[in-house]
ZAMARGU-4260 file (C-alpha; in steps of 0.2 Angstrom, whole numbers, plus 5000, padded with zeros to 4 digits):
<rodrens>
0) 5362/5545/5662 | 5360/5561/5650 | 5377/5565/5652 | 5383/5547/5650 | 5374/5547/5634
5) 5383/5563/5629 | 5400/5558/5635 | 5399/5541/5625 | 5391/5552/5611 | 5409/5564/5612
10) 5418/5547/5612 | 5412/5540/5596 | 5415/5557/5586 | 5432/5559/5593 | 5436/5541/5588
15) 5427/5545/5569 | 5436/5559/5567 | 5452/5554/5572 | 5453/5539/5559 | 5444/5552/5546
20) 5460/5561/5550 | 5471/5547/5545 | 5464/5542/5530 | 5463/5559/5522 | 5483/5561/5526
25) 5487/5544/5519 | 5476/5549/5504 | 5488/5565/5503 | 5505/5557/5506 | 5500/5545/5491
30) 5496/5560/5481 | 5512/5569/5485 | 5524/5553/5483 | 5514/5549/5463 | 5518/5567/5461
35) 5534/5568/5465 | 5538/5552/5456 | 5530/5558/5440 | 5543/5573/5442 | 5558/5564/5447
40) 5556/5555/5430 | 5553/5572/5420 | 5569/5576/5427 | 5559/5591/5440 | 5571/5589/5455
45) 5568/5606/5461 | 5547/5601/5462 | 5548/5585/5466 | 5560/5589/5482 | 5547/5600/5493
50) 5535/5586/5490 | 5542/5574/5496 | 5549/5581/5513 | 5530/5585/5514 | 5525/5568/5514
55) 5541/5563/5526 | 5532/5575/5541 | 5514/5573/5537 | 5516/5555/5540 | 5531/5544/5546
60) 5521/5528/5544 | 5523/5529/5523 | 5538/5538/5524 | 5547/5522/5515 | 5541/5526/5500
65) 5544/5544/5503 | 5562/5540/5507 | 5564/5528/5492 | 5560/5542/5480 | 5571/5553/5490
70) 5587/5540/5484 | 5579/5541/5468 | 5581/5558/5468 | 5599/5559/5474 | 5604/5544/5460
75) 5598/5558/5447 | 5604/5576/5455 | 5617/5575/5468 | 5616/5595/5468 | 5597/5595/5472
80) 5599/5580/5484 | 5613/5591/5494 | 5604/5606/5494 | 5588/5599/5502 | 5599/5589/5514
85) 5606/5606/5521 | 5588/5613/5523 | 5581/5601/5532 | 5598/5601/5543 | 5595/5619/5545
90) 5576/5614/5555 | 5578/5619/5571 | 5565/5608/5574 | 5572/5594/5567 | 5570/5578/5579
95) 5585/5567/5584 | 5579/5553/5574 | 5575/5562/5557 | 5593/5570/5559 | 5601/5555/5560
100) 5593/5550/5545 | 5600/5567/5534 | 5616/5565/5540 | 5618/5548/5535 | 5608/5553/5517
105) 5623/5569/5516 | 5637/5554/5520 | 5631/5543/5506 | 5630/5559/5494 | 5649/5562/5500
110) 5657/5545/5499 | 5650/5543/5481 | 5650/5560/5474 | 5632/5553/5469 | 5621/5541/5473
115) 5626/5524/5468 | 5616/5519/5452 | 5605/5504/5456 | 5587/5499/5457 | 5577/5510/5469
120) 5561/5507/5463 | 5547/5499/5473 | 5545/5480/5475 | 5532/5473/5465 | 5522/5466/5479
125) 5523/5471/5499 | 5524/5458/5514 | 5508/5448/5518 | 5503/5440/5534 | 5498/5424/5535
130) 5480/5424/5533 | 5477/5441/5528 | 5479/5458/5538 | 5464/5455/5547 | 5470/5439/5553
135) 5485/5449/5557 | 5474/5464/5566 | 5466/5450/5578 | 5480/5444/5584 | 5484/5459/5589
140) 5467/5465/5599 | 5469/5447/5608 | 5486/5449/5615 | 5481/5470/5619 | 5464/5466/5623
145) 5456/5479/5615 | 5437/5478/5608 | 5427/5488/5596 | 5417/5495/5611 | 5431/5503/5617
150) 5441/5521/5614 | 5457/5515/5606 | 5474/5521/5610 | 5484/5516/5592 | 5503/5516/5589
155) 5507/5515/5573 | 5523/5505/5570 | 5534/5502/5555 | 5539/5484/5556 | 5555/5479/5541
160) 5550/5461/5535 | 5567/5454/5529 | 5569/5440/5514 | 5562/5426/5525 | 5547/5434/5531
165) 5553/5438/5547 | 5552/5456/5558 | 5571/5460/5556 | 5565/5479/5564 | 5550/5490/5571
170) 5551/5506/5575 | 5536/5520/5581 | 5533/5533/5567 | 5517/5540/5577 | 5511/5537/5593
175) 5495/5543/5605 | 5504/5537/5621 | 5522/5534/5620 | 5523/5523/5636 | 5515/5509/5627
180) 5530/5510/5610 | 5540/5499/5619 | 5524/5488/5620 | 5519/5492/5604 | 5537/5484/5595
185) 5537/5471/5606 | 5520/5464/5602 | 5526/5467/5582 | 5544/5457/5585 | 5535/5443/5590
190) 5522/5441/5576 | 5523/5424/5565 | 5534/5422/5548 | 5526/5437/5536 | 5525/5432/5516
195) 5542/5443/5511 | 5540/5455/5498 | 5544/5451/5479 | 5555/5463/5466 | 5558/5456/5451
200) 5552/5439/5457 | 5563/5439/5470 | 5560/5440/5492 | 5568/5456/5496 | 5566/5468/5513
205) 5550/5479/5514 | 5542/5487/5525 | 5524/5484/5532 | 5515/5495/5543 | 5504/5490/5557
210) 5492/5500/5569 | 5494/5492/5588 | 5478/5497/5596 | 5477/5494/5616 | 5463/5500/5625
215) 5466/5516/5637 | 5470/5507/5653 | 5482/5495/5645 | 5498/5490/5657 | 5511/5485/5647
220) 5519/5468/5655 | 5536/5468/5663 | 5550/5462/5649
</rodrens>
């Protein structure tokens, strides 16, 4: 009984510190993105770029905002963006997904000499789920069978919500078990219609992060 008690305490502490690390990472990313935006607006492009790279590297779940800021950087200073892209492509630990992303940015830069001069500011509102985010989490927990007393296995999924509120794409950005990635994306793709994001009063596509939580013994269903 004594060993079971200590095992329970260990599990609870692990969950607590893991969640604390996620929250800390989120705060750092938001601070880096905010600082980068200020630097870009002040035409300090060389100072903004490293902050955006740190943002992308630390938390893939918030990378969409950093990507929007990178587009702003490319729009305002193509030379700085060229150097930044080449630096990233020389990273020997670059994942295939990130390599594809940076090559796409490079092609865009070369095809226009600079990025198109468009409005790349962030939407004024984010997508919303009917009855709120808590209702969304309740649906996810019901689907996965996870309950609060269970140690969680988390899969972070970025969902692209289109102008009609449908989940048009779902990409895993961080996972504690790759075996559950497909189950997480399939679950997200089947979610009900969202209220889409708004920009200048019009519906626009936007990303929405969902953390799908599974119990440790979860067995994905056959497709």
